[in-house]
N, CA, C and O of each residue as an XYZ file, in Angstrom:
792
protein
N      81.095    109.101    107.194
C      82.080    108.115    107.572
C      82.024    106.992    106.534
O      80.941    106.553    106.147
N      83.174    106.538    106.094
C      83.193    105.429    105.135
C      82.851    104.133    105.857
O      82.927    104.057    107.083
N      82.482    103.135    105.104
C      82.123    101.837    105.689
C      83.307    101.281    106.476
O      83.144    100.780    107.589
N      84.500    101.375    105.887
C      85.694    100.859    106.549
C      85.955    101.609    107.858
O      86.281    100.987    108.870
N      85.814    102.953    107.848
C      86.014    103.743    109.070
C      85.013    103.326    110.145
O      85.359    103.215    111.321
N      83.776    103.099    109.730
C      82.741    102.661    110.662
C      83.138    101.342    111.321
O      83.053    101.204    112.542
N      83.574    100.373    110.513
C      83.917     99.050    111.025
C      85.147     99.101    111.925
O      85.197     98.422    112.951
N      86.135     99.902    111.543
C      87.358    100.029    112.348
C      87.046    100.741    113.658
O      87.510    100.315    114.715
N      86.260    101.830    113.603
C      85.957    102.590    114.823
C      85.154    101.772    115.830
O      85.239    102.011    117.034
N      84.372    100.801    115.337
C      83.562     99.968    116.227
C      84.296     98.684    116.631
O      83.732     97.829    117.314
N      85.562     98.555    116.202
C      86.408     97.400    116.549
C      85.736     96.068    116.213
O      85.696     95.149    117.031
N      85.212     95.989    114.995
C      84.548     94.774    114.534
C      85.608     93.713    114.273
O      86.643     94.007    113.674
N      85.361     92.476    114.717
C      86.358     91.429    114.517
C      86.568     91.160    113.018
O      85.696     91.449    112.198
N      87.731     90.608    112.676
C      88.158     90.491    111.277
C      87.180     89.732    110.393
O      86.910     90.142    109.264
N      86.653     88.633    110.901
C      85.753     87.808    110.092
C      84.483     88.577    109.725
O      84.089     88.604    108.559
N      83.850     89.197    110.707
C      82.629     89.957    110.459
C      82.929     91.191    109.616
O      82.142     91.548    108.740
N      84.058     91.842    109.873
C      84.507     93.002    109.104
C      84.575     92.645    107.614
O      84.078     93.380    106.761
N      85.195     91.516    107.329
C      85.368     91.048    105.948
C      84.006     90.759    105.295
O      83.772     91.132    104.146
N      83.120     90.099    106.034
C      81.795     89.764    105.503
C      81.012     91.032    105.165
O      80.381     91.110    104.111
N      81.051     92.012    106.045
C      80.303     93.251    105.818
C      80.888     94.022    104.642
O      80.145     94.536    103.805
N      82.208     94.107    104.573
C      82.831     94.813    103.442
C      82.477     94.147    102.114
O      82.173     94.825    101.132
N      82.518     92.815    102.092
C      82.158     92.080    100.877
C      80.711     92.376    100.474
O      80.406     92.598     99.302
N      79.841     92.372    101.465
C      78.426     92.636    101.202
C      78.250     94.046    100.638
O      77.500     94.232     99.680
N      78.926     95.040    101.213
C      78.783     96.413    100.727
C      79.401     96.603     99.345
O      78.894     97.387     98.543
N      80.493     95.893     99.061
C      81.043     95.951     97.697
C      79.985     95.506     96.706
O      79.785     96.130     95.663
N      79.311     94.418     97.048
C      78.248     93.890     96.186
C      77.125     94.925     96.021
O      76.669     95.167     94.904
N      76.684     95.528     97.116
C      75.609     96.532     97.070
C      76.033     97.735     96.233
O      75.265     98.213     95.399
N      77.252     98.227     96.452
C      77.722     99.414     95.737
C      77.858     99.127     94.244
O      77.486     99.958     93.415
N      78.387     97.958     93.899
C      78.500     97.592     92.484
C      77.106     97.563     91.849
O      76.920     98.034     90.728
N      76.135     97.009     92.570
C      74.753     96.989     92.073
C      74.218     98.396     91.888
O      73.542     98.670     90.897
N      74.507     99.295     92.821
C      74.010    100.678     92.727
C      74.677    101.424     91.574
O      74.034    102.231     90.903
N      75.971    101.156     91.340
C      76.656    101.772     90.205
C      76.006    101.299     88.909
O      75.788    102.089     87.990
N      75.699    100.013     88.843
C      75.131     99.462     87.608
C      73.736    100.022     87.308
O      73.329    100.059     86.147
N      72.998    100.458     88.335
C      71.687    101.061     88.086
C      71.734    102.580     88.277
O      70.701    103.237     88.408
N      72.960    103.123     88.288
C      73.208    104.568     88.340
C      72.707    105.263     89.605
O      72.400    106.454     89.566
N      72.621    104.557     90.705
C      72.283    105.205     91.972
C      73.517    105.841     92.598
O      73.409    106.794     93.370
N      74.691    105.308     92.262
C      75.966    105.858     92.720
C      76.842    105.993     91.487
O      77.011    105.033     90.735
N      77.403    107.189     91.272
C      78.247    107.370     90.086
C      79.568    106.629     90.263
O      80.005    106.384     91.388
N      80.189    106.281     89.163
C      81.466    105.563     89.184
C      82.514    106.353     89.966
O      83.318    105.771     90.694
N      82.505    107.681     89.813
C      83.503    108.522     90.493
C      83.312    108.490     92.014
O      84.286    108.537     92.766
N      82.069    108.412     92.454
C      81.794    108.445     93.901
C      81.878    107.082     94.553
O      81.745    106.964     95.771
N      82.095    106.058     93.759
C      82.092    104.693     94.298
C      83.116    104.509     95.412
O      82.827    103.867     96.421
N      84.307    105.068     95.237
C      85.367    104.896     96.233
C      85.084    105.656     97.516
O      85.479    105.230     98.602
N      84.388    106.801     97.384
C      84.164    107.661     98.537
C      82.757    107.502     99.113
O      82.279    108.372     99.842
N      82.109    106.414     98.792
C      80.743    106.195     99.239
C      80.691    106.219    100.760
O      81.304    105.378    101.418
N      79.965    107.175    101.317
C      79.921    107.373    102.761
C      78.505    107.107    103.271
O      77.515    107.380    102.593
N      78.444    106.575    104.466
C      77.161    106.239    105.067
C      77.161    106.589    106.540
O      78.204    106.592    107.194
N      75.996    106.879    107.046
C      75.807    107.032    108.483
C      75.554    105.643    109.061
O      75.207    104.716    108.329
N      75.729    105.501    110.375
C      75.554    104.203    111.018
C      74.165    103.618    110.747
O      74.032    102.426    110.471
N      73.137    104.458    110.826
C      71.770    103.971    110.591
C      71.620    103.431    109.176
O      70.924    102.440    108.953
N      72.279    104.087    108.218
C      72.220    103.623    106.828
C      72.926    102.278    106.673
O      72.468    101.401    105.940
N      74.046    102.134    107.372
C      74.775    100.861    107.321
C      73.861     99.750    107.806
O      73.723     98.718    107.149
N      73.238     99.962    108.957
C      72.356     98.941    109.523
C      71.184     98.639    108.600
O      70.799     97.483    108.423
N      70.625     99.687    108.016
C      69.461     99.519    107.142
C      69.801     98.715    105.888
O      68.975     97.951    105.389
N      71.016     98.892    105.388
C      71.393     98.241    104.129
C      71.860     96.797    104.307
O      71.871     96.028    103.346
N      72.239     96.429    105.511
C      72.735     95.067    105.719
C      71.608     94.045    105.579
O      70.451     94.323    105.892
N      71.976     92.858    105.103
C      70.965     91.788    105.103
C      70.714     91.384    106.551
O      71.485     91.744    107.441
N      69.646     90.644    106.787
C      69.205     90.340    108.157
C      70.269     89.603    108.975
O      70.477     89.915    110.148
N      70.946     88.619    108.354
C      71.964     87.851    109.084
C      73.125     88.726    109.548
O      73.554     88.636    110.698
N      73.636     89.583    108.642
C      74.753     90.455    109.009
C      74.314     91.502    110.029
O      75.080     91.858    110.925
N      73.092     91.990    109.897
C      72.572     92.976    110.840
C      72.529     92.383    112.249
O      72.953     93.023    113.212
N      72.019     91.167    112.363
C      71.938     90.492    113.660
C      73.339     90.302    114.226
O      73.579     90.596    115.397
N      74.264     89.813    113.405
C      75.644     89.603    113.875
C      76.282     90.895    114.358
O      76.952     90.922    115.390
N      76.065     91.973    113.595
C      76.669     93.256    113.946
C      76.069     93.807    115.245
O      76.805     94.296    116.102
N      74.759     93.732    115.397
C      74.112     94.213    116.620
C      74.617     93.440    117.830
O      74.966     94.026    118.855
N      74.651     92.123    117.701
C      75.130     91.290    118.812
C      76.588     91.619    119.126
O      76.970     91.725    120.292
N      77.399     91.778    118.079
C      78.818     92.086    118.287
C      78.989     93.421    119.004
O      79.704     93.507    120.002
N      78.333     94.461    118.494
C      78.511     95.799    119.062
C      77.922     95.911    120.464
O      78.619     96.294    121.403
N      76.661     95.582    120.603
C      75.977     95.798    121.876
C      76.261     94.710    122.904
O      76.406     95.000    124.092
N      76.341     93.466    122.456
C      76.647     92.375    123.381
C      78.027     92.530    123.986
O      78.218     92.302    125.181
N      78.984     92.917    123.166
C      80.362     93.118    123.642
C      80.410     94.270    124.652
O      81.069     94.180    125.688
N      79.706     95.341    124.330
C      79.668     96.498    125.219
C      79.081     96.118    126.568
O      79.611     96.512    127.607
N      77.993     95.355    126.565
C      77.375     94.927    127.820
C      78.304     93.990    128.594
O      78.459     94.125    129.807
N      78.914     93.048    127.891
C      79.774     92.062    128.544
C      80.998     92.692    129.201
O      81.494     92.186    130.208
N      81.483     93.787    128.638
C      82.673     94.446    129.182
C      82.354     95.318    130.393
O      83.264     95.819    131.054
N      81.067     95.500    130.687
C      80.662     96.285    131.848
C      80.866     95.463    133.118
O      80.568     94.269    133.129
N      81.369     96.079    134.185
C      81.602     95.336    135.423
C      80.347     94.638    135.971
O      80.445     93.539    136.516
N      79.198     95.251    135.834
C      77.993     94.662    136.415
C      77.335     93.629    135.494
O      76.747     92.661    135.976
N      77.427     93.824    134.186
C      76.789     92.888    133.261
C      77.630     91.628    133.023
O      77.153     90.670    132.415
N      78.858     91.628    133.494
C      79.719     90.457    133.273
C      79.193     89.210    133.983
O      79.623     88.095    133.684
N      78.272     89.395    134.916
C      77.703     88.257    135.652
C      76.614     87.528    134.854
O      76.160     86.452    135.243
N      76.209     88.124    133.748
C      75.158     87.522    132.927
C      75.771     86.751    131.762
O      76.880     87.056    131.325
N      75.053     85.762    131.268
C      75.558     84.935    130.159
C      75.579     85.729    128.854
O      74.809     86.672    128.671
N      76.471     85.330    127.954
C      76.555     85.980    126.650
C      75.260     85.786    125.852
O      74.869     86.671    125.092
N      74.603     84.658    126.014
C      73.335     84.412    125.314
C      72.295     85.442    125.752
O      71.581     86.009    124.925
N      72.221     85.674    127.049
C      71.285     86.657    127.594
C      71.657     88.064    127.119
O      70.784     88.833    126.717
N      72.939     88.402    127.161
C      73.394     89.728    126.729
C      73.135     89.941    125.242
O      72.799     91.047    124.819
N      73.291     88.883    124.453
C      73.009     88.983    123.018
C      71.533     89.328    122.806
O      71.194     90.131    121.937
N      70.671     88.720    123.602
C      69.240     89.015    123.485
C      68.953     90.452    123.936
O      68.140     91.147    123.327
N      69.617     90.887    124.992
C      69.440     92.270    125.459
C      69.886     93.279    124.408
O      69.334     94.375    124.318
N      70.881     92.906    123.620
C      71.425     93.846    122.634
C      70.373     94.313    121.635
O      70.529     95.369    121.021
N      69.302     93.539    121.465
C      68.254     93.913    120.518
C      67.219     94.859    121.111
O      66.424     95.441    120.373
N      67.215     95.021    122.425
C      66.216     95.908    123.025
C      66.812     97.251    123.450
O      66.097     98.106    123.974
N      68.100     97.440    123.231
C      68.710     98.737    123.522
C      68.165     99.771    122.544
O      68.062     99.506    121.346
N      67.820    100.937    123.052
C      67.265    102.010    122.224
C      68.292    103.122    122.083
O      68.875    103.569    123.071
N      68.511    103.563    120.855
C      69.427    104.691    120.613
C      68.641    105.980    120.837
O      67.571    106.175    120.261
N      69.189    106.860    121.686
C      68.544    108.140    121.957
C      69.576    109.259    121.839
O      70.762    109.060    122.103
N      69.103    110.439    121.438
C      69.974    111.603    121.288
C      69.466    112.716    122.185
O      68.265    112.979    122.244
N      70.394    113.373    122.888
C      70.051    114.477    123.783
C      70.793    115.731    123.327
O      71.948    115.665    122.905
N      70.115    116.869    123.418
C      70.716    118.161    123.070
C      71.461    118.736    124.271
O      71.421    118.183    125.370
N      72.128    119.834    124.040
C      72.880    120.518    125.092
C      71.931    120.890    126.235
O      70.906    121.537    126.016
N      72.282    120.477    127.449
C      71.498    120.826    128.627
C      70.320    119.908    128.921
O      69.642    120.093    129.932
N      70.058    118.924    128.065
C      68.953    117.989    128.316
C      69.258    117.102    129.525
O      70.406    116.731    129.769
N      68.213    116.775    130.267
C      68.354    115.883    131.416
C      68.188    114.443    130.961
O      67.183    114.090    130.343
N      69.176    113.616    131.267
C      69.109    112.191    130.940
C      68.489    111.418    132.090
O      67.674    110.520    131.877
N      68.883    111.774    133.324
C      68.385    111.115    134.527
C      68.114    112.181    135.575
O      68.867    113.145    135.708
N      67.031    111.997    136.314
C      66.623    112.999    137.313
C      66.758    112.432    138.726
O      66.290    111.333    139.024
N      67.399    113.201    139.567
C      67.553    112.857    140.981
C      66.185    112.567    141.623
O      65.200    113.234    141.309
N      66.129    111.586    142.507
C      64.929    111.182    143.251
C      63.881    110.436    142.422
O      62.804    110.131    142.934
N      64.172    110.138    141.158
C      63.236    109.324    140.373
C      63.684    107.868    140.458
O      64.830    107.579    140.804
N      62.786    106.972    140.145
C      63.111    105.542    140.199
C      63.966    105.151    138.989
O      63.905    105.789    137.938
N      64.759    104.101    139.156
C      65.680    103.658    138.115
C      65.023    102.774    137.075
O      65.252    101.566    137.032
N      64.204    103.389    136.236
C      63.497    102.622    135.216
C      64.321    102.421    133.949
O      63.863    101.772    133.009
N      65.547    102.981    133.917
C      66.416    102.859    132.748
C      67.860    103.155    133.133
O      68.139    103.765    134.165
N      68.761    102.706    132.278
C      70.160    103.115    132.386
C      70.615    103.471    130.983
O      70.026    103.038    129.993
N      71.670    104.265    130.917
C      72.186    104.716    129.630
C      73.653    104.307    129.485
O      74.401    104.250    130.461
N      74.039    104.026    128.245
C      75.436    103.805    127.895
C      75.799    104.905    126.912
O      75.236    104.966    125.819
N      76.732    105.776    127.282
C      77.088    106.925    126.455
C      77.952    106.464    125.277
O      79.008    105.861    125.467
N      77.490    106.754    124.068
C      78.241    106.383    122.863
C      78.865    107.596    122.172
O      79.767    107.459    121.345
N      78.373    108.777    122.523
C      78.905    110.000    121.912
C      78.541    111.177    122.809
O      77.422    111.250    123.318
N      79.484    112.098    123.004
C      79.204    113.293    123.796
C      79.684    113.185    125.229
O      80.406    112.260    125.600
N      79.261    114.167    126.032
C      79.674    114.260    127.433
C      78.465    114.552    128.304
O      77.536    115.252    127.903
N      78.505    113.992    129.514
C      77.402    114.138    130.465
C      77.986    114.552    131.809
O      79.004    114.018    132.251
N      77.328    115.510    132.451
C      77.738    115.920    133.790
C      76.759    115.305    134.786
O      75.546    115.326    134.577
N      77.303    114.760    135.865
C      76.490    114.162    136.927
C      76.570    115.099    138.121
O      77.656    115.431    138.596
N      75.387    115.528    138.607
C      75.346    116.505    139.691
C      74.339    116.082    140.763
O      73.377    115.364    140.494
N      74.594    116.548    141.975
C      73.644    116.381    143.077
C      72.925    117.726    143.173
O      73.493    118.708    143.648
N      71.668    117.762    142.717
C      70.934    119.027    142.623
C      70.663    119.658    143.990
O      70.798    120.870    144.153
N      70.281    118.841    144.966
C      69.913    119.385    146.284
C      71.047    120.192    146.908
O      70.812    121.228    147.529
N      72.264    119.714    146.741
C      73.404    120.431    147.326
C      74.169    121.243    146.278
O      75.192    121.856    146.583
N      73.662    121.241    145.035
C      74.321    121.951    143.925
C      75.791    121.540    143.813
O      76.671    122.385    143.651
N      76.045    120.235    143.900
C      77.408    119.708    143.875
C      77.692    118.979    142.567
O      76.926    118.116    142.139
N      78.809    119.344    141.943
C      79.289    118.630    140.762
C      79.906    117.324    141.244
O      80.758    117.330    142.133
N      79.476    116.192    140.659
C      80.030    114.901    141.075
C      81.072    114.390    140.086
O      82.162    113.977    140.482
N      80.733    114.418    138.803
C      81.705    113.965    137.803
C      81.208    114.275    136.405
O      80.041    114.603    136.190
N      82.132    114.160    135.462
C      81.792    114.261    134.046
C      82.127    112.922    133.410
O      83.197    112.365    133.653
N      81.214    112.407    132.597
C      81.456    111.135    131.916
C      81.342    111.337    130.408
O      80.672    112.254    129.933
N      82.012    110.462    129.676
C      81.946    110.544    128.217
C      81.734    109.138    127.657
O      81.182    108.272    128.336
N      82.166    108.918    126.440
C      81.853    107.669    125.741
C      82.327    106.435    126.502
O      83.273    106.473    127.290
N      81.621    105.339    126.225
C      81.893    104.032    126.822
C      81.677    104.014    128.337
O      82.397    103.331    129.065
N      80.681    104.770    128.803
C      80.390    104.832    130.230
C      78.900    104.594    130.460
O      78.062    105.134    129.739
N      78.577    103.787    131.462
C      77.192    103.599    131.881
C      76.840    104.661    132.905
O      77.673    105.040    133.728
N      75.586    105.149    132.854
C      75.068    106.016    133.909
C      73.679    105.508    134.286
O      72.918    105.042    133.438
N      73.371    105.610    135.570
C      72.060    105.194    136.061
C      71.966    103.738    136.444
O      70.879    103.244    136.745
N      73.096    103.037    136.437
C      73.049    101.597    136.693
C      72.768    101.260    138.157
O      72.172    100.222    138.441
N      73.181    102.108    139.082
C      72.967    101.794    140.496
C      71.471    101.737    140.823
O      70.999    100.769    141.421
N      70.742    102.757    140.437
C      69.300    102.784    140.686
C      68.576    101.702    139.876
O      67.595    101.122    140.341
N      69.068    101.438    138.667
C      68.502    100.398    137.804
C      68.549     99.044    138.516
O      67.572     98.295    138.501
N      69.677     98.739    139.133
C      69.855     97.437    139.774
C      69.320     97.382    141.211
O      68.899     96.318    141.664
N      69.330     98.514    141.938
C      68.859     98.465    143.330
C      67.356     98.667    143.452
O      66.732     98.189    144.400
N      66.776     99.379    142.483
C      65.360     99.713    142.587
C      65.114    100.898    143.506
O      63.966    101.244    143.785
N      66.183    101.517    143.972
C      66.071    102.689    144.847
C      66.067    103.970    144.004
O      66.532    103.958    142.864
N      65.548    105.072    144.553
C      65.549    106.341    143.802
C      66.977    106.802    143.480
O      67.929    106.493    144.196
N      67.086    107.537    142.401
C      68.395    108.054    141.970
C      68.910    109.078    142.987
O      68.142    109.852    143.558
N      70.209    109.060    143.194
C      70.820    109.993    144.148
C      71.455    111.195    143.458
O      71.972    112.093    144.123
N      71.419    111.216    142.118
C      72.012    112.318    141.365
C      71.273    112.480    140.039
O      70.514    111.610    139.614
N      71.519    113.613    139.407
C      70.959    113.887    138.077
C      72.080    113.860    137.058
O      73.246    114.068    137.395
N      71.719    113.602    135.807
C      72.703    113.610    134.714
C      72.171    114.493    133.597
O      71.016    114.378    133.188
N      73.042    115.381    133.109
C      72.651    116.338    132.075
C      73.700    116.343    130.966
O      74.897    116.255    131.238
N      73.248    116.446    129.722
C      74.191    116.457    128.598
C      74.891    117.811    128.513
O      74.273    118.864    128.670
N      76.184    117.751    128.261
C      76.986    118.968    128.114
C      76.941    119.427    126.660
O      76.922    120.624    126.372
N      76.924    118.460    125.754
C      76.862    118.739    124.317
C      75.902    117.725    123.704
O      75.234    116.989    124.431
N      75.827    117.679    122.388
C      74.958    116.679    121.777
C      75.471    115.299    122.171
O      76.634    114.966    121.939
N      74.605    114.518    122.759
C      74.993    113.242    123.348
C      74.111    112.126    122.815
O      72.891    112.265    122.735
N      74.747    111.015    122.450
C      74.013    109.836    122.016
C      74.237    108.734    123.040
O      75.344    108.549    123.547
N      73.170    108.010    123.332
C      73.251    106.923    124.300
C      72.485    105.716    123.782
O      71.620    105.826    122.913
N      72.825    104.569    124.337
C      72.007    103.367    124.175
C      71.292    103.200    125.505
O      71.932    103.159    126.556
N      69.970    103.102    125.467
C      69.171    103.046    126.688
C      68.589    101.654    126.869
O      68.061    101.054    125.933
N      68.696    101.162    128.074
C      68.097     99.880    128.443
C      67.015    100.166    129.476
O      67.297    100.665    130.565
N      65.778     99.846    129.124
C      64.647    100.059    130.027
C      64.469     98.834    130.911
O      64.530     97.701    130.435
N      64.249     99.068    132.193
C      64.118     97.990    133.169
C      62.970     97.050    132.811
O      63.118     95.833    132.926
N      61.841     97.583    132.384
C      60.681     96.737    132.053
C      61.022     95.758    130.932
O      60.625     94.594    130.978
N      61.757     96.231    129.927
C      62.137     95.362    128.813
C      63.210     94.360    129.232
O      63.202     93.207    128.802
N      64.136     94.820    130.081
C      65.159     93.935    130.631
C      64.498     92.768    131.366
O      64.871     91.611    131.174
N      63.514     93.086    132.208
C      62.835     92.060    132.993
C      62.005     91.114    132.120
O      61.874     89.931    132.435
N      61.448     91.635    131.025
C      60.718     90.767    130.084
C      61.653     89.701    129.507
O      61.293     88.527    129.424
N      62.840     90.118    129.116
C      63.825     89.175    128.572
C      64.283     88.228    129.681
O      64.418     87.026    129.455
N      64.520     88.765    130.874
C      64.991     87.950    131.998
C      63.971     86.879    132.392
O      64.355     85.803    132.850
N      62.693     87.160    132.220
C      61.643     86.168    132.542
C      61.812     84.896    131.706
O      61.440     83.806    132.139
N      62.371     85.045    130.519
C      62.595     83.885    129.638
C      63.895     83.159    129.991
O      64.184     82.097    129.438
N      64.673     83.724    130.903
C      65.958     83.152    131.325
C      66.001     83.132    132.852
O      66.631     84.000    133.456
N      65.343     82.161    133.486
C      65.237     82.154    134.955
C      66.566     82.296    135.706
O      66.619     82.969    136.735
N      67.629     81.678    135.211
C      68.927     81.804    135.898
C      69.429     83.245    135.858
O      70.055     83.718    136.806
N      69.149     83.939    134.749
C      69.586     85.329    134.620
C      68.750     86.238    135.517
O      69.252     87.227    136.051
N      67.478     85.897    135.676
C      66.617     86.643    136.597
C      67.112     86.448    138.025
O      67.114     87.389    138.819
N      67.533     85.228    138.352
C      68.122     84.956    139.669
C      69.389     85.787    139.874
O      69.619     86.320    140.959
N      70.204     85.894    138.831
C      71.435     86.701    138.897
C      71.084     88.159    139.168
O      71.698     88.806    140.016
N      70.090     88.673    138.441
C      69.652     90.058    138.634
C      69.206     90.281    140.083
O      69.595     91.266    140.710
N      68.396     89.369    140.607
C      67.893     89.501    141.983
C      69.020     89.396    143.006
O      68.984     90.068    144.037
N      70.017     88.561    142.731
C      71.177     88.446    143.633
C      71.981     89.743    143.636
O      72.408     90.207    144.694
N      72.190     90.332    142.450
C      72.906     91.618    142.352
C      72.127     92.681    143.116
O      72.706     93.470    143.862
N      70.815     92.698    142.927
C      69.958     93.672    143.605
C      70.096     93.554    145.134
O      70.242     94.563    145.824
N      70.048     92.324    145.655
C      70.182     92.113    147.099
C      71.535     92.609    147.612
O      71.607     93.289    148.636
N      72.606     92.262    146.892
C      73.961     92.670    147.319
C      74.117     94.188    147.312
O      74.675     94.759    148.249
N      73.631     94.839    146.266
C      73.770     96.290    146.175
C      72.929     97.005    147.224
O      73.315     98.068    147.712
N      71.803     96.441    147.567
C      70.948     97.057    148.588
C      71.589     96.987    149.968
O      71.319     97.831    150.823
N      72.438     95.984    150.188
C      73.147     95.856    151.463
C      74.193     96.951    151.623
O      74.445     97.432    152.728
N      74.789     97.332    150.516
C      75.927     98.286    150.553
C      75.504     99.665    150.990
O      76.336    100.569    151.071
């Protein structure tokens, strides 16, 4: 994927988009000058997302992570109750994980120690005890959030249909960050109480 395709596909705002493109032009020109990238390949220079992140300077990397992950969290119905400052901090503890065909992402009757946000692929959610198909989810969808917030055991399992990439938020790490933001911890506990009533 080209740098521009990456930025467009992730819906990066214009200002940050421009800054990143400028930075990569500078990097590519430097690589051409030391013969790491040939002049002919300069226009078609392609990178994977991990390479993009690795090559960015620290300031742009932080901005991009906050933009991508913070925005994703903020647009979620349940995370909208938390402040953007808190969500920005959470964006740094999300872990990228990849699952193969048929891998289990979440297991029925286990505690909600994590939730996943699907960024690539498809996941089937099933109730194993009754062998019932519940739904299929794909990109831009959270799974496991109910158990994550209620603290109750999971009522369904989730399995990847194809190669699936997710961003994972672990409850222990979430709570570590929340401890530094007492109002956000109060929000979490209020959500937990309300969901447990339902």
